[in-house]
SEFI-732864 format. One line per 2 residues: for each residue y, x, z of C-alpha. Coordinates in pm, 1 decimal. Each point is the difference from the previous one (the first is absolute). Layout:
N
Y X Z; ...
This chain:
584
1818.0 -4425.0 -2030.8; -39.0 52.3 370.7
-194.2 -318.7 23.3; -241.3 113.0 -245.2
-53.2 316.4 188.9; -38.1 -195.3 315.6
-257.5 -218.3 -158.8; -192.1 303.9 -126.8
9.5 165.2 335.0; -115.3 -318.8 160.2
-308.0 3.4 -227.2; -95.9 352.8 113.6
64.8 -26.1 364.6; -366.6 92.8 73.3
-31.7 322.3 -203.7; -339.8 180.5 77.3
1.8 381.3 20.0; -292.8 14.2 -248.7
247.4 -62.6 -271.2; 237.8 269.2 111.6
-259.8 248.9 126.8; -332.6 -71.2 -180.2
-327.4 182.7 84.8; -121.3 260.1 -256.6
-226.6 -134.9 -277.3; -296.2 203.9 -149.9
-120.6 -122.8 -338.3; -271.1 263.8 -56.3
-138.5 319.4 150.3; -239.4 158.2 -248.9
-217.6 310.6 2.2; -161.7 168.8 -301.7
-163.3 328.0 -115.0; 281.5 67.3 -249.0
362.9 -99.6 -26.3; -87.6 -236.2 -286.1
-155.6 -254.9 235.8; -192.9 -150.0 -293.4
-310.1 -193.3 94.1; -4.3 124.3 360.8
-32.0 -228.6 300.9; 315.4 -93.3 183.3
-90.5 103.5 349.8; -307.4 225.6 -16.2
-104.8 305.5 -200.9; -271.9 266.3 26.8
56.8 371.2 -50.2; -193.1 324.3 61.2
59.6 212.5 305.9; 336.6 177.3 -34.2
109.5 -232.5 -276.2; 337.8 -162.7 -63.4
96.1 -366.1 14.1; 311.1 -158.8 -150.8
195.9 -279.0 167.8; 269.2 -240.3 -115.8
173.3 -276.0 197.6; 225.8 -281.4 -109.1
214.9 -141.8 283.4; 346.1 -128.7 94.7
199.2 94.3 311.4; 362.9 -21.7 109.5
152.4 309.4 146.3; -343.6 127.0 99.4
-271.9 256.0 -74.7; -368.3 28.7 -91.2
-266.5 256.0 99.9; -374.1 48.3 -46.8
-210.5 119.9 287.3; -173.4 214.2 86.9
235.8 262.4 -122.3; 327.3 -194.1 41.7
56.0 23.1 -371.6; 327.1 -164.6 -108.1
-46.2 -247.5 -279.1; 228.1 -134.9 -267.9
-79.3 -338.8 -146.2; -185.2 14.0 -333.8
-17.7 381.2 -4.4; -351.9 154.8 -7.3
-82.8 288.6 228.9; -318.9 205.8 66.2
-177.4 96.8 315.8; -210.3 310.2 -57.8
-296.1 171.2 169.0; -144.7 -309.1 160.5
-318.0 107.0 181.4; -100.2 -316.0 184.5
6.4 -372.4 -63.9; 346.2 -119.5 107.8
184.6 -329.8 14.3; 367.8 51.3 -81.8
263.6 -239.7 142.0; 328.4 -76.9 -173.3
265.1 -109.9 251.3; 331.9 -135.4 -127.1
277.1 -36.1 264.3; 334.0 -183.3 -49.7
327.9 120.6 136.0; -27.4 -242.9 286.2
-344.7 129.0 94.0; -216.8 -265.5 -160.6
-331.5 137.0 -136.9; -255.5 -96.4 -263.3
-320.7 200.5 -75.3; -287.9 25.9 -250.5
-306.0 228.2 -24.3; -199.5 185.8 -268.2
-325.3 189.8 61.8; -117.9 325.9 -160.1
-378.0 45.3 27.3; -106.9 363.1 -16.5
-344.4 44.2 -158.5; -205.7 317.2 45.1
-125.3 140.0 -335.7; -379.7 7.0 -53.5
-163.7 335.6 74.5; -327.3 158.7 115.5
-234.3 -209.9 -216.4; -369.8 88.4 46.1
-333.7 -174.8 -71.1; -323.5 -23.2 191.7
-190.3 154.2 -293.8; 204.0 232.7 -216.7
-283.6 173.6 -188.6; -247.3 -279.6 -58.3
-319.5 -29.1 -201.9; -99.4 -352.8 -93.7
-301.6 -124.8 -198.0; -10.3 -214.0 -311.2
-95.6 -358.8 80.8; 22.0 48.1 377.6
283.0 -167.4 188.2; 204.7 256.5 191.8
95.8 -9.2 364.5; 369.5 -89.9 -1.5
225.7 304.7 8.4; 310.4 -101.6 199.3
328.1 177.6 66.7; -55.0 221.6 303.5
360.5 87.5 83.6; 349.0 -73.7 -129.4
343.6 -14.6 159.5; 299.8 -200.1 -113.5
122.3 -356.1 19.5; -118.8 -299.7 -195.5
-2.7 -129.0 -261.9; -236.8 246.9 -173.1
-180.7 -38.9 -331.0; -278.7 223.2 -134.6
-72.2 113.2 -356.6; -239.0 257.1 -151.5
9.3 221.3 -307.4; -213.8 40.1 -204.7
-195.0 -322.9 35.4; -296.4 20.5 234.6
-352.6 15.4 -153.4; -106.9 -333.6 -144.7
-105.4 -240.9 275.8; 219.1 149.2 275.6
328.2 -159.4 108.4; 300.0 95.4 213.0
145.8 -266.5 231.5; 374.2 7.1 -78.6
93.2 -116.7 351.1; -235.8 197.4 223.3
-85.0 291.6 -228.8; -373.9 -37.4 64.6
-243.6 94.4 -279.5; -306.9 -221.0 -50.3
-243.4 -130.2 -260.9; -312.6 99.5 -193.0
32.6 280.8 -255.3; -149.0 -92.3 -335.3
-84.1 328.9 -171.4; -52.4 367.6 69.0
338.7 175.4 0.2; 74.6 368.5 38.0
210.6 105.2 297.6; 365.2 -86.6 -48.1
321.3 22.5 199.4; 175.4 -329.9 70.5
353.4 -9.6 144.8; 76.0 -290.9 233.6
370.7 -77.3 53.8; 133.0 -202.4 296.0
347.4 -135.6 -74.7; 270.0 -178.5 198.7
186.9 -157.3 -288.8; 279.7 -127.3 224.3
118.9 351.8 72.2; -145.1 153.2 -320.7
-212.5 248.6 190.8; -367.8 99.4 -43.2
-273.4 243.0 98.5; -321.3 103.9 -182.4
-354.0 117.6 71.9; -260.4 146.6 -238.8
-357.9 -123.6 28.9; -307.4 148.6 -170.5
-256.8 -255.5 -115.4; -336.5 56.5 -169.7
-233.3 -273.3 -121.4; -355.0 136.2 -17.8
-315.5 -155.1 -142.5; -167.0 -259.9 216.1
-211.3 204.4 246.4; -322.7 -182.2 -59.7
-306.9 73.7 -213.1; -300.3 -210.4 -92.2
-280.5 100.9 -238.2; -357.3 -80.7 -90.8
-241.9 267.9 -115.6; -180.8 -46.3 -226.7
179.3 -283.7 -175.4; -293.4 -92.8 -223.7
-340.1 -84.5 145.2; -345.1 -97.2 -108.1
-117.6 -323.3 164.1; -111.7 67.9 358.4
194.6 325.0 28.2; 270.0 76.9 255.9
355.1 129.0 -10.8; 221.7 147.3 270.2
335.8 -157.8 80.7; 245.4 253.8 141.9
342.0 -85.6 141.0; 278.2 160.2 201.9
296.7 -196.0 133.6; 73.1 255.7 271.2
101.6 307.5 -202.3; 348.3 -61.0 142.5
-59.2 -123.8 354.7; 189.9 -305.6 113.8
64.1 -153.5 -342.7; -282.0 -256.3 13.0
-159.1 -180.7 292.3; -308.8 -173.8 -143.1
-222.7 6.9 -309.6; -229.4 -265.5 -146.3
-224.8 12.7 -309.0; -139.7 -300.5 -185.8
-228.5 -22.7 -304.6; 31.0 -235.4 -296.8
-258.5 -139.9 -42.6; -124.5 33.9 356.6
-218.1 299.2 85.1; -226.8 -42.9 302.8
-35.7 378.5 32.3; 373.2 43.8 71.3
78.8 61.0 373.7; 202.3 -256.6 194.1
241.5 234.5 179.2; 186.7 309.6 -112.6
191.2 289.5 151.2; 317.9 136.9 -155.5
-204.2 264.0 -182.2; -369.8 12.7 -79.2
-286.9 -54.2 -241.9; -253.3 -273.5 -66.2
-319.5 -8.5 -206.4; -26.6 -324.5 -197.0
-254.3 -133.8 -250.4; 161.0 -266.5 -216.8
-239.4 -216.1 -198.6; 254.3 -70.0 -275.6
324.4 150.4 -122.9; 235.1 -20.0 300.9
365.6 58.1 88.6; 65.9 131.9 352.0
350.1 -65.1 136.7; 144.4 196.4 292.8
292.9 -151.7 191.6; 207.5 213.3 237.7
255.3 -144.6 244.5; 323.4 202.6 34.4
106.6 83.6 354.9; 359.6 -90.8 -80.2
-86.4 -345.9 -125.2; 58.0 -127.2 -350.0
-249.7 -65.8 -277.0; -349.0 145.4 28.3
-110.6 276.3 -238.7; -307.4 -56.7 -216.1
-221.6 237.8 -199.2; -302.2 -85.8 -213.8
-315.9 180.9 -108.8; -215.6 -140.9 -279.8
-374.0 62.7 -12.4; -189.6 -84.5 -318.0
-365.4 -86.1 31.9; -155.5 74.9 -337.9
-305.8 -156.6 -155.1; -78.1 242.4 -285.6
81.1 348.1 -129.2; 250.9 44.9 -280.1
-156.5 -49.4 -343.8; 194.6 -7.4 -326.7
-101.4 -289.1 -224.8; 246.6 55.9 -284.1
241.4 267.1 -125.7; 173.4 -42.1 -336.7
307.5 100.9 -199.4; 210.6 -222.9 -223.9
38.8 139.8 -257.1; -268.2 266.5 26.2
173.9 217.8 -260.6; 377.1 34.5 -36.2
247.0 201.2 -199.9; 112.1 304.7 197.0
288.3 -99.1 226.8; -101.5 -367.4 23.6
-153.5 -162.5 308.4; -331.8 -159.7 85.7
-73.0 -240.9 282.7; -296.6 93.9 217.0
-168.9 -280.8 193.3; -291.5 6.1 240.8
-195.3 -211.6 243.7; -236.7 81.2 281.1
-195.7 -152.1 284.0; 36.8 93.8 365.1
321.1 62.8 194.3; 142.8 337.7 -100.0
177.8 207.6 263.1; 76.0 272.0 -253.7
56.5 -47.4 -373.2; 135.0 266.0 -235.8
61.8 39.6 -372.4; -8.2 365.1 -106.4
66.0 93.9 361.1; 299.3 -232.3 59.4
-32.5 -300.5 230.4; -21.2 -343.1 -167.2
-126.0 -179.9 310.3; 85.1 -368.2 -26.9
29.9 8.6 -380.1; -239.4 -105.0 -276.7
198.4 139.1 -293.3; 216.8 294.5 -100.5
205.5 80.9 -309.3; -59.3 354.0 -128.2
121.8 220.2 -285.2; -306.2 198.2 -109.5
24.2 347.4 -144.0; -258.5 91.1 -259.4
-334.0 -151.5 95.3; 60.4 -26.0 370.1
-256.5 -88.2 263.7; 103.5 -235.3 279.1
-211.5 1.3 315.0; -10.9 -273.2 263.8
-135.2 77.3 345.2; -37.9 -258.1 274.3
-162.0 3.3 341.4; -43.3 -164.9 337.4
-218.1 80.6 297.6; -294.9 -164.4 -167.3
5.6 201.5 -320.2; 194.6 135.5 -297.4
-0.1 -31.0 -377.5; 168.5 158.2 -302.5
71.4 -105.8 -355.5; 142.8 190.4 -295.0
162.6 -106.3 -322.9; 139.6 192.1 -294.7
310.9 -117.3 -182.7; 92.6 164.4 -326.6
351.5 74.0 -120.5; 17.1 55.9 -376.3
244.2 256.6 -134.7; 36.6 245.5 -283.5
263.4 263.4 54.9; 55.9 373.9 -1.7
-146.5 122.2 329.3; -22.1 375.1 -50.7
-19.1 254.2 -277.2; 197.1 -2.5 -326.2
-3.2 -190.2 -327.9; 151.7 279.1 -206.1
66.5 312.8 206.4; -336.5 164.5 -56.0
-316.3 50.9 196.5; -60.2 210.4 308.2
-152.9 14.7 344.3; 320.4 -2.1 207.5
14.8 -209.5 318.7; 325.4 -171.5 89.2
187.5 -317.1 76.0; 300.5 -185.7 -137.7
303.5 176.6 -146.2; 292.9 -140.6 200.2
236.5 41.9 -295.8; -210.5 -164.2 -272.1
-248.8 -211.6 193.6; -277.9 156.5 -209.2
-314.8 167.8 131.2; -4.6 379.1 23.8
-381.2 12.8 4.7; -210.2 68.7 -310.9
-355.4 -97.8 -103.4; -231.6 93.3 -285.9
-221.5 -282.5 -126.0; -62.0 -184.8 328.4
-336.9 -172.5 -29.3; -57.7 -233.4 296.9
220.0 -174.1 257.8; -137.1 -133.3 328.6
173.4 -188.8 280.2; -15.1 166.4 341.8
-166.8 -286.1 188.4; 33.6 178.8 333.2
377.9 50.7 -30.3; 31.4 -358.8 -132.5
364.4 56.9 -91.3; -11.8 47.3 -376.5
-97.2 367.9 9.9; -195.0 103.8 -310.4
-254.6 277.6 -63.5; 12.1 144.7 -353.5
-264.4 208.8 -178.8; 223.9 235.4 -202.5
-261.7 71.6 -265.3; 130.6 294.9 -203.7
175.5 160.7 299.9; -334.6 2.1 187.8
173.3 -147.1 308.2; -3.2 -301.6 229.7
352.6 -125.4 73.6; 133.2 -245.9 255.9
301.8 -229.2 -71.6; 159.5 -167.9 302.6
219.0 -314.1 -24.6; 314.8 215.8 0.7
-129.7 152.5 -333.6; -70.1 336.8 157.1
-284.3 184.7 -173.9; -219.7 246.3 194.5
-301.1 197.9 -122.5; -284.1 -53.8 250.2
-298.6 164.2 -175.8; -56.4 266.9 -264.8
203.1 310.1 -73.8; 288.4 -24.8 -251.5
-78.9 205.2 -310.8; -364.2 50.8 96.1
-293.2 -183.2 -163.5; -320.0 -25.1 193.8
-338.2 111.8 -129.7; -191.8 -242.4 -220.9
-352.3 -78.9 107.4; -79.2 103.0 355.9
320.1 61.8 198.0; 0.6 58.4 374.6
365.3 105.7 17.0; 180.7 -292.0 164.7
341.9 147.8 -76.1; -32.5 -53.7 -375.6
-64.1 -301.9 -222.3; -66.3 -46.7 -368.5
125.6 -312.7 -180.8; -71.8 -254.7 277.9
-46.3 -359.4 -120.3; -103.2 -208.9 303.8
161.7 -61.9 340.1; -54.1 -255.2 278.5
133.5 -32.5 356.5; -203.8 -90.9 308.9
200.3 -295.3 143.5; -89.1 93.5 359.3
21.5 379.7 18.8; 239.3 66.5 -287.8
-243.6 257.0 -147.1; 54.5 45.9 -373.8
-307.5 47.3 -219.2; 34.7 186.4 -332.5
-258.3 12.3 -278.9; -55.6 1.0 -375.0
113.4 359.5 -50.6; -32.1 132.9 -357.0
-280.8 -248.6 -67.9; -243.2 275.7 103.2
95.5 114.3 348.1; -257.6 -158.7 227.8
164.9 -39.9 333.7; 215.9 -236.8 207.8
300.9 132.1 189.8; 125.3 -163.3 323.0
364.1 50.3 108.8; 44.0 -69.8 372.3
357.8 -78.5 117.1; 168.8 216.2 263.7
278.1 -106.4 236.7; 255.1 213.2 -188.1
-55.4 -184.1 -329.9; -227.4 262.5 -153.5
-365.5 -47.8 -88.7; -305.2 213.7 70.5
-248.2 15.2 -293.8; -376.5 9.3 44.1
-307.4 -70.1 -212.0; -212.2 -310.3 58.4
-327.6 152.6 107.1; -286.2 -24.7 -250.2
201.6 -176.4 -269.5; -122.1 121.5 -345.1
134.3 -261.5 -242.4; 301.1 -18.6 -225.3
159.6 -339.5 57.8; 150.6 -211.0 -272.5
165.2 -255.1 233.4; -17.5 -104.6 362.3
148.6 -253.1 241.4; -11.3 -51.7 379.3
-18.5 -353.3 139.4; 137.6 -131.4 329.3
-323.5 74.5 185.9; 28.1 368.7 -107.3
-285.0 -14.1 -252.1; 62.4 219.5 -303.7
-133.3 -112.4 -337.6; -4.7 255.1 -281.6
-139.5 56.0 -347.4; -133.2 337.7 -109.2
117.3 147.9 -328.9; -284.2 238.4 -80.2
-277.9 -252.4 -61.9; -8.1 -215.8 -309.5
-73.4 -305.7 211.7; 318.2 38.8 204.3
-180.4 -104.1 317.1; 184.1 -167.1 290.9
-29.3 156.3 344.7; 121.5 -76.1 354.2
101.1 224.9 286.7; 63.0 -127.1 354.0
315.0 170.0 130.9; -57.3 -128.2 353.7
-277.3 256.8 36.3; 90.7 318.0 183.7
-127.3 199.6 -300.1; 16.8 -229.9 -305.8
-295.5 58.6 -230.9; -29.2 -192.9 -324.8
-333.1 -142.6 -121.7; -97.9 186.3 -313.6
-130.0 -302.5 -185.4; 157.7 -337.1 -69.8
-69.7 -252.4 273.7; -73.1 -364.6 -64.3
276.3 -86.2 245.8; 251.0 210.0 -191.3
-103.0 -144.4 -337.3; 20.3 -354.5 137.1
345.9 70.7 140.4; 116.4 145.9 -332.6
-135.4 -289.9 -203.4; 166.2 -253.4 234.4
351.2 133.1 -43.1; 226.0 -236.5 -198.4
186.5 293.8 -149.7; -317.5 141.0 -165.0
-59.5 -76.7 -368.8; -336.1 96.8 -156.5
-194.9 -37.8 -319.4; -339.3 -169.1 -2.6
-166.6 328.2 82.2; -151.3 64.3 339.9
214.0 128.8 284.4; -129.2 351.8 -52.3
73.7 -3.2 -372.9; 322.9 95.3 -171.7
260.2 -229.2 152.6; 379.3 -31.0 -14.4
135.4 -45.8 350.4; 363.2 -86.1 61.2
183.3 144.8 300.5; -18.6 -219.7 311.4
301.4 -226.2 63.5; 257.6 68.6 273.5
-189.8 -201.2 261.1; -303.6 231.4 -30.6
127.3 322.1 -145.4; 113.7 295.6 211.7
């Protein structure tokens, strides 16, 4: 037994003190922003000014102690502890000392980051221009430590961008945009801290104009080019203008704003190019000048079909020579078109008007819409002379007639309005498309004098009416078969009519019509021959010829709607009413 001990002792005769008094051992010295220590670096962490850092050390020591400096904070192995209110970047040292005085140390650094603040921009209320590259708008001031990232809300106008690293705004705005407020946020994500700044941005129309006047020329004529690229000074630096095809009358150099007289020989496009002061793509504007060779002249105007059922459509087509600068159909522009679908009402007139600097032309066409329906009056509620419209409850007319004798379209109104000779009521009535009936001549309940009657306020059994397509004057005749006069009703602005007698008229008419050139054709009733007469309504004081004219007879005989016996034109003849294309 003793030998064995001796042998063991002999094997350990050189026993080092490191076995009996080892130096302290530090496995880890970690720092983190929370006491969870998840995902944080081992020896370095960043916090905001005045923030807290957590530490945890894992070490072994015999009969010793451990402290962290600065602060001389005692430490227990594997037990987390905080250090609060850190205001500056600090490296903390863990020193572990054994009972015999041996020491081992490790370090961990806390980086203190200043939060972002005081963000401003060079231009905080900026007006930019569509299509013009802006001068970069950088961050003017900001405090706080990196790293910083920049975002904006809402999104900047289309074409502008925010640099997420520097915060600078740049680009070329695409479209006009009303002034808006855009909030830029600078964030230090490491310490979860940010600051904001509101910017006002407006995108205005490109401050450049370029026109030609006139835009349509006769050969050898001139036009004036006018431009202004300096309405907002400093946006553009240079301007050039070129012509396609080339125009030798165009100047070679140009100021930012000015005018130039040019005489293009053919149709030409002038292109202005302006160079933005801030760089980026140039801005271009064009002005087209048409050099015409002939005035506008209509060569065809037709409707397919030419007559429809009320409510159906017809397709109008036309052609013309010359280059039109203005083209209208019933007052509405159809420039660039050669056809239009319409829904005619009654026998409606459609008027084309076209023009250029060399001349103008017009064309008219009537399209009929067939219909048979209850417009006004009553089938079974009796006669009368009451004006009125549509009963909202029944949809029936409240107006009354008594043996209406003749119906005429109002060619001037051209909207389906009708003029009615209310025979037994001794009245002239007007029916508008909304079925409203208005008495416009005669006195209800009063019959005019047969024979010679100079009282324009009374009528007696009128049989004939026609409307002047230009003035809207309504002519009334055929009273009582014996009253030898013609009454003219002139329209007033308030919808009423002023009656007057046609001077010198001493016939009783049996029928009359007015053509498109304002020539009235009428037949007298009193003579056995039933002679045909004309009266030119374009005259300041229309006076009829008091004997049939050869021109009038020839016109009457030529009409396709006339049917006669073999007797001469002046003999007893049956004459049908003119068709819609001729009849008033």
